[in-house]
TITI-271063 format. One record per residue: residue number from 1; x, y negated, z of N, C-alpha, C, O, CB in turn. Coordinates in nm, 2 decimals. Atoms other than C-alpha are relative to their C-alpha. Glycine has a CB too. Layout:
N
BABA,NUM,X,Y,Z,X,Y,Z,X,Y,Z,X,Y,Z,X,Y,Z
...
# end
This chain:
53
BABA,1,-0.01,-0.15,0.02,1.19,-1.42,-1.12,-0.09,0.06,0.11,-0.09,0.02,0.22,0.15,0.04,0.01
BABA,2,0.09,-0.08,-0.09,0.95,-1.17,-0.96,0.06,0.14,0.02,0.10,0.20,-0.08,-0.14,0.00,-0.05
BABA,3,-0.05,-0.14,-0.02,1.07,-0.85,-0.79,-0.12,0.09,0.02,-0.21,0.06,0.10,0.09,0.00,0.13
BABA,4,0.11,-0.09,-0.01,0.85,-0.56,-0.84,0.05,0.13,0.06,0.13,0.20,0.01,-0.06,0.03,-0.14
BABA,5,-0.03,-0.12,-0.06,0.87,-0.27,-0.60,-0.12,0.09,-0.01,-0.23,0.06,0.03,0.04,-0.02,0.15
BABA,6,0.12,-0.09,0.03,0.65,0.02,-0.71,0.04,0.14,0.03,0.15,0.19,0.00,-0.05,-0.02,-0.14
BABA,7,-0.01,-0.14,-0.02,0.61,0.38,-0.61,-0.06,0.07,-0.12,-0.17,0.04,-0.16,-0.06,0.05,0.13
BABA,8,0.05,-0.08,0.11,0.58,0.61,-0.91,0.03,0.14,0.02,0.12,0.18,0.09,0.06,-0.06,-0.13
BABA,9,-0.03,-0.14,-0.01,0.56,0.98,-0.95,0.14,0.04,-0.06,0.19,-0.04,-0.15,-0.11,0.08,-0.07
BABA,10,-0.14,-0.05,0.05,0.89,1.17,-1.02,-0.01,0.01,-0.15,0.09,-0.02,-0.21,0.04,0.13,0.07
BABA,11,0.01,-0.02,0.15,0.76,1.25,-1.37,0.02,-0.13,-0.07,0.08,-0.14,-0.17,-0.13,0.07,-0.03
BABA,12,-0.01,0.13,0.06,0.73,0.88,-1.45,0.14,-0.05,0.01,0.19,-0.11,-0.09,-0.10,-0.10,0.07
BABA,13,-0.15,0.04,-0.02,1.08,0.81,-1.31,0.08,0.07,-0.11,0.17,0.01,-0.17,0.05,0.03,0.14
BABA,14,-0.08,-0.08,0.09,1.22,1.09,-1.53,-0.03,-0.05,-0.15,0.06,-0.06,-0.23,-0.04,0.15,0.01
BABA,15,0.03,0.05,0.14,1.03,0.95,-1.84,0.07,-0.14,-0.02,0.12,-0.16,-0.13,-0.15,-0.02,-0.01
BABA,16,-0.07,0.13,0.01,1.17,0.60,-1.77,0.15,0.02,-0.02,0.21,-0.05,-0.11,-0.02,-0.08,0.13
BABA,17,-0.14,-0.03,0.02,1.52,0.75,-1.75,0.03,0.04,-0.14,0.13,-0.01,-0.20,0.05,0.11,0.09
BABA,18,-0.01,-0.04,0.14,1.47,0.91,-2.09,-0.01,-0.12,-0.09,0.07,-0.14,-0.19,-0.10,0.11,-0.04
BABA,19,0.02,0.12,0.08,1.34,0.58,-2.24,0.13,-0.09,0.01,0.17,-0.14,-0.09,-0.12,-0.07,0.04
BABA,20,-0.11,0.08,-0.02,1.63,0.39,-2.09,0.12,0.05,-0.07,0.20,-0.03,-0.14,0.04,-0.01,0.15
BABA,21,-0.11,-0.06,0.07,1.88,0.63,-2.23,-0.01,-0.02,-0.15,0.08,-0.04,-0.23,0.02,0.15,0.03
BABA,22,0.02,0.03,0.14,1.72,0.59,-2.57,0.03,-0.14,-0.04,0.10,-0.16,-0.14,-0.15,0.03,-0.04
BABA,23,-0.03,0.14,0.02,1.74,0.21,-2.55,0.16,-0.01,0.00,0.21,-0.08,-0.09,-0.06,-0.09,0.11
BABA,24,-0.15,0.02,-0.01,2.11,0.24,-2.45,0.07,0.06,-0.12,0.17,0.01,-0.17,0.05,0.08,0.13
BABA,25,-0.06,-0.06,0.12,2.18,0.47,-2.75,-0.01,-0.09,-0.12,0.06,-0.08,-0.22,-0.06,0.13,-0.03
BABA,26,0.03,0.08,0.11,2.04,0.20,-2.98,0.08,-0.14,0.01,0.09,-0.21,-0.09,-0.14,-0.03,-0.01
BABA,27,-0.07,0.12,-0.02,2.25,-0.09,-2.83,0.15,0.02,-0.01,0.20,0.11,0.05,-0.04,-0.06,0.14
BABA,28,-0.15,-0.02,0.02,2.61,-0.13,-2.94,0.08,-0.10,0.08,0.19,-0.07,0.11,0.03,-0.02,-0.15
BABA,29,-0.07,0.10,-0.08,2.70,-0.44,-2.74,-0.09,-0.04,0.12,-0.21,-0.06,0.11,0.03,-0.13,-0.08
BABA,30,0.07,0.03,-0.12,2.60,-0.52,-2.38,-0.05,0.11,0.07,-0.03,0.23,0.04,-0.12,-0.09,-0.04
BABA,31,0.05,-0.10,-0.09,2.42,-0.34,-2.11,-0.15,0.01,-0.01,-0.22,-0.09,-0.04,0.05,-0.02,0.14
BABA,32,0.14,-0.02,-0.01,2.07,-0.20,-2.08,-0.04,0.05,0.14,0.01,0.16,0.18,-0.06,0.09,-0.11
BABA,33,0.05,-0.05,-0.13,1.90,-0.17,-1.74,-0.14,0.04,0.00,-0.21,0.01,-0.10,0.02,-0.11,0.11
BABA,34,0.14,-0.03,-0.01,1.57,-0.03,-1.63,-0.09,-0.12,0.00,-0.19,-0.11,-0.07,-0.02,0.08,0.13
BABA,35,0.08,0.12,0.00,1.44,-0.38,-1.57,-0.01,-0.05,-0.14,-0.12,-0.10,-0.18,0.06,-0.10,0.09
BABA,36,0.01,0.04,0.14,1.53,-0.47,-1.93,-0.10,0.08,-0.08,-0.18,0.03,-0.16,0.14,0.00,-0.07
BABA,37,0.09,-0.09,0.07,1.35,-0.17,-2.06,-0.15,-0.03,0.04,-0.24,-0.03,-0.05,0.04,0.15,0.02
BABA,38,0.14,0.02,-0.04,1.04,-0.23,-1.85,-0.05,-0.14,-0.05,-0.17,-0.14,-0.09,0.00,0.00,0.16
BABA,39,0.04,0.13,0.06,1.03,-0.60,-1.96,-0.04,0.02,-0.14,-0.14,-0.04,-0.19,0.11,-0.10,0.02
BABA,40,0.03,-0.02,0.14,1.04,-0.49,-2.32,-0.13,0.08,-0.02,-0.21,0.04,-0.11,0.12,0.07,-0.07
BABA,41,0.12,-0.08,0.01,0.77,-0.23,-2.28,-0.12,-0.08,0.04,-0.22,-0.07,-0.04,0.01,0.13,0.09
BABA,42,0.12,0.08,-0.04,0.54,-0.47,-2.10,-0.02,-0.11,-0.10,-0.14,-0.13,-0.14,0.03,-0.07,0.14
BABA,43,0.02,0.10,0.11,0.60,-0.74,-2.36,-0.06,0.05,-0.12,-0.15,-0.01,-0.18,0.14,-0.07,-0.03
BABA,44,0.05,-0.06,0.11,0.53,-0.51,-2.64,-0.15,0.04,0.02,-0.23,0.03,-0.07,0.08,0.13,-0.04
BABA,45,0.14,-0.04,-0.03,0.21,-0.37,-2.47,-0.09,-0.13,0.00,-0.20,-0.12,-0.05,-0.01,0.08,0.13
BABA,46,0.08,0.13,-0.01,0.09,-0.73,-2.40,-0.02,-0.05,-0.14,-0.14,-0.09,-0.17,0.08,-0.10,0.09
BABA,47,0.02,0.05,0.14,0.15,-0.84,-2.76,-0.10,0.09,-0.08,-0.18,0.03,-0.15,0.14,-0.01,-0.07
BABA,48,0.09,-0.09,0.07,-0.03,-0.53,-2.89,-0.15,-0.03,0.05,-0.23,-0.04,-0.04,0.04,0.14,0.03
BABA,49,0.13,0.03,-0.05,-0.33,-0.61,-2.67,-0.05,-0.13,-0.05,-0.16,-0.15,-0.09,-0.01,0.01,0.16
BABA,50,0.04,0.14,0.04,-0.33,-0.98,-2.75,-0.03,0.00,-0.15,-0.12,-0.07,-0.19,0.12,-0.09,0.02
BABA,51,0.02,0.00,0.15,-0.31,-0.90,-3.13,-0.13,0.08,-0.04,-0.18,0.06,-0.15,0.11,0.06,-0.07
BABA,52,0.12,-0.08,0.03,-0.61,-0.66,-3.11,-0.13,-0.08,0.03,-0.24,-0.04,-0.01,-0.01,0.12,0.09
BABA,53,0.12,0.08,-0.03,-0.84,-0.94,-2.98,-0.05,-0.08,-0.12,-0.14,-0.16,-0.11,0.03,-0.10,0.11
# end
């Protein structure tokens, strides 16, 4: 596991909060954390880039 400490603008933090709340509203069982959401976003972006090659 790799720990990522990053400084982001307040606007980006607020956008992440909105995205996390959206993910939480879609999940009926279990918990959703910011790290889960970031992992999902990165995985989807990576797959998108990989599929465009």
